[in-house]
N, C-alpha and C positions, 0 to 999 in steps of 0.2 A: 057718442060722437068721438071720432078719432082725434087725438091731439096732433100737433104739428109734426112731431117726430114719427108717429105711427103713420101719418098720411104720406110722408116722404118714403118711408119703408114700403108701404103698400104700393106706391107708384113704381118704385124700383122693381118690386116683385112682379107687378103687372107687365112692365116693359120687358123683363127677362122672359116671362112666360110667352109673351107675344113673339119675341125674337126666336125662341126655341120652336114655337109653333110654325113660324114662317119658314125656318130652316127645314123642319120636317116636311112641310108642305111642298117646298121646292124639291127636296130629295125624292119624295114620293112621285111627284109629277115627272121628274127626270127619269126615274126608274120605269114608269109606265111608258113614256115616250121611247126609251131605249128598248124595252121589251117588245113593243109593237114594231119597231124597226127591225129587230131580230126576227120576229115572226114573219114579217113581209119578205125579208131577205131569204129566209129558209124556204118559204113557199115558192118564191121565184126560182131559186136554185133547184128545187125539186122538179118544177115544170121543165126547166132547161135540161136536167138530167134525163127525165123521161122522154122528152122529145128527141134527144140525141142518143138514147139507149146507153146511158152512162150510169155509173154507180155513185150514189150520194151517201156520204157518211156524216152524221151530225154528232159531234162530240158534246156531251151534256155540259151545261154551265155549272160551275161550283165556286166556292169561295176562294179556291186556289187559282182558277183560270176562267177565262171567258169562253163562251160558246164558239166553237169553230166548225166550219163547214168544209167538207172535202168532196170533190168530184174527180173520179179517176176513170179513164177509159180511152177509147179510140174513136176519132172522127176522121173519116176518110183514111189517109195514111199517117195521121198524127196520133202518137201516143202522148197524152197530155194529163196534167194534174192542175186542178183549180182548187184554191183554198182561201179561207179568210184567216187573218192573224191580227193581233193587236200590238200596238206600240205605245210607249209612254209619250204624252205631250203635256209637259208641265205636271200638274196635279191630276190630270185626267188621262184617258186612253183614247186612241183612235183605232178604228177598224180599217184594215187594208185588205185588198184582194190581190192574189198572186196567180198568174197563169203561166205554167212552165211546160216546155217540151224539151226532150233530149233526142239527139240523133246525129247523123252525119253533118259535118259543117267544116268550114275553113278553119285553119289554125289562127290563133290570135283572139282578140277581144275588142268589144266596143260598147258604149253606153249612150243613151239618149235621154235627156230630161228637159223639162221646161227651163228656159233661161230665167234666172232670178238675180237679185242683187248679189247673192253669194257666188253664183257662177261667173258673173261679170267681175267680181272682185278677184276671183281665182285667176281669171284671164290676165289681170294686171300683175299678178304674181308669177306669171309664166306658164299657167295652165290654160292656154287659150283653146277655145273650141275648134274642132276640125271644120274646115269649110266644106260644105256639102253641095249647096245649090246657088250660093251667092245671092240669095233672095229671101223670101218670106220664111222659109224653113230655118235658115241660119239666124234670122232675127228672133224667132220664137223659141228655138231649142238649142241646148248646149250638147255638143257631141264630142266624145273622147274615143280614140281609136288607136289600137296597136296591132298591126302596123297602121300607119296613118292612112293608107289607101283602102283598108278593109271597109270601114263604114261608108265612104262614098260609093264603093262598088256595090254594097248590099242595098243601101238606101236609095234605090232608084225612084223615079217620079211616082210610080204607083204605090210603093211602100211608104214614101213620105206622105202622100195624100191620105193613106189609110191611118197612119200614126197621128196625123193632124186632126183626124175626126174623133179621136179618143178624148175622154173627159176625165175630170177629177185627178189632176196632177199625175199623168202617166209617166212611169220610168221604165226604160227598156235596157236590159243588160244581156250581153252575149259573151260566152267564153267557151271556146273549143267544143262546139256542138250543143251547148246548153243555152236555150233562150228563156228569159224570164221577164215577164211584163207585170208590173205592179201599179196599182192606183188606189187612191183614197176612197174607201167605200162611202156610199151615200147616193140616194136617188138612183138606185140600181134599176136595170131593166134587162129583159132577155136580149134585147138588141145589143146592149153594152157587152154582155158576155160573148155574144156571137161575133161582134166586131173584133174583140180581143183574140178569139180563136182564129178569125180570118187573117189577122195580122201575122200570127204564127205561121199559117199556111203560106202566106205570101213570102215570108222570110225564108222558109224552107225552099220555096221555088227559086228565090234569089240565090240561095246557096248552091243549088244544082246548076243554075245558069253560070255562076262563077267557076264551078268545077269543070264545066264544059262537057261535051258528049263522051260517054264511056266507050271504051274499045270493045271489040267483040269478045 
């Protein structure tokens, strides 16, 4: 029979072993969930690439980097690049998606993001959002623009409606011909990727409208 000191020591060891086991179990479970999410995302991107005759590249995961997906090619008159990338969020990482197109566009730059406590605080410090529709869009999103007239000219009703349909914290940035849409990955669908590409097509159409008819 264990004496009192041995019993206390045994209990401490048992608690420590249970704690380590629990941590390992949580880590293994998280790894399995993360792996399944990557596999689902890769399969979805593969289907999207095949349906649109695009090229998919899968960068293998290693201890130095996370797995990244790349889709490059042309849809209609859009030369585009889609990719995943990771960012640090405290002690963990988040996966984000980027859809980018380059081409002709007006000079200047603008950005659109969901309105948050931070964007509203920035407005109090003199970085007020550009007024676009004086309605629901202005309530939901923070817009920066240089020149100030650029974003309202580009973000017509149809473009605003399309951007409002996007999910997972979308951010849109434009600068001198380059359009870049990003969002927090998760709950992906082929429709989500298609809607992102459609937004780019609508933006390019808005750019052409701003430029006006070309001469002979």
